[in-house]
Residue, then its C-alpha position, 0 to 999 in steps of 0.5 A: x511079088x507084092x507084099x500082102x500088106x500092100x494089097x488093100x482089100x475092098x470088102x463090102x459093108x454089112x449094108x451092102x451085103x444085106x440090102x438091095x441096090x434099090x434100097x441103097x439108092x433110095x437111102x441117098x434120096x432126100x427125106x422130106x417130112x411134115x414136122x409140127x411147127x411147135x417142134x421147130x426152133x428158129x436159128x439162133x440170132x437169125x440175122x434175116x428179118x421176117x416181116x408181116x408185109x404184103x409179100x408175106x400175105x401173098x405167101x400165106x395165100x399161096x400156102x393156103x391154096x397150094x401148100x408149101x411147094x419148096x421144103x424148108x431145111x432143118x437139122x435135129x438138135x441134141x434135145x430132140x427138137x429141130x433147128x430151122x436153117x432155111x425157111x423162116x418166112x415159110x414157117x411164119x406163113x404157115x403160122x399165119x395160115x393156120x397150117x400146123x406142120x411144115x414140109x422139111x428136109x432134115x440134114x445132118x450138119x454141125x453148128x458151123x456147117x449149119x451157120x454157113x448153109x443158113x447164110x448161103x440159103x438166105x442170100x438167095x433173097x432178092x433184097x437184103x438190108x445192110x443190117x442183115x448183110x452185116x450180121x450174116x457176114x459176121x456169123x459166116x466168117x466166124x464159122x469159117x474161121x472156126x472150121x479152119x482151127x479144127x484138126x478133124x477131116x471136115x476140110x480137104x487135106x489139100x490145104x483147104x483149111x481157112x485161117x482168118x485171111x483165107x476165110x475172108x478172101x474165100x467169102x469175098x469171092x463167093x458173095x461178090x462184095x470185096x474183102x474191104x466191103x465185107x469188113x465195112x458191113x461187119x463194122x455195122x454190127x457195132x452200131x446202136x440198133x436205132x442208128x443201124x435202123x437208120x442205115x437200113x432206111x437209107x437215112x445214113x450212108x455206109x461210110x459215115x455209119x462205119x465211122x460211127x461204129x467205132x464210137x462207144x455205144x453210150x456216146x452213139x446214144x448222144x449222137x442218135x438223140x441229136x439226130x432225132x432232135x435236129x432231124x439230120x444225119x452226119x456227113x462222112x466228114x462230120x462222122x470222122x470228126x465225131x469219131x476223133x473226138x470220141x478217141x480223144x475223150x472229148x465227145x460231149x453233148x455240146x460237141x455233138x450238137x455243134x457238129x450236127x447243127x452245121x449246115x451241110x452243102x446238100x442239106x435241104x430244109x426239112x419238116x419233122x413230124x414226131x410223136x404218136x399223133x403222126x406215127x399212127x397215121x403211117x402204115x406200119x411197114x412204111x420205111x422212114x425214108x418213104x414218109x416224105x413221099x407218103x405225106x406229099x401224096x396225102x397233101x396232094x390228095x387233100x388239095x384235090x378234095x378241097x378244090x372239088x369242095x370249092x367247085x361244088x360250093x361255087x355251083x350252089 
């Protein structure tokens, strides 16, 4: 005969006793609310850029016509305000469209869970800049490692806790980048913002950028100034030499200039356009890497104009 202590009694909860099945099913459905924009805060240190570009203007027009079709995701903070997890572009589009509230799903997540969700949801974008990947990977890996250090029941009791090595392996299997590539991206967070912008614009490749990330920020400033002045970027081999000089405390402005002035085999002659006189002529959302094509197209257009003008003058 079984001992009474061994018999587990499954008693219904008060909610089950005093609510209908329909009410219980309804409670499990997503709750969508119209939340005023001025009650929603962006996710702290949100790594994904929100640009007022052509895609944004298209989204603004869509919201003006159809409203927000896909709800954003938010969580309630201790101060009563809301934190945006996904939907930063939709919120910005609502601001530009003059829409006072955003359709949102409110979820219950702690800080680390919210960080992981924020990164995952934004990785659905079709185009992600290296700097966005860099800070997103760092934020998510830090959150996964913190989860692994906790002793509560947020992870499976079957060994799903995430130590540093396990977290990086799991992240690599989810995002498609290798563990080594993830850490290369994370190294980019140590770059001077101006140099990181050059990585985003395709002016500096990943491998030399990673080498530069090991150089102290003050000395990175010297390198950036040299790149701006000379209109060139270091090759992978040059970046390694710059890093070694920095580690040996021998990286001086003169040493930087000597390395940067070296002629690289694939280096082409370049015309450098600097100053506000030229900057104001480029569209504000035009990447630095596209400026050469823009200038070439403008010169070709002007050449055709001059040819038509000569033809008219000859006909007189």
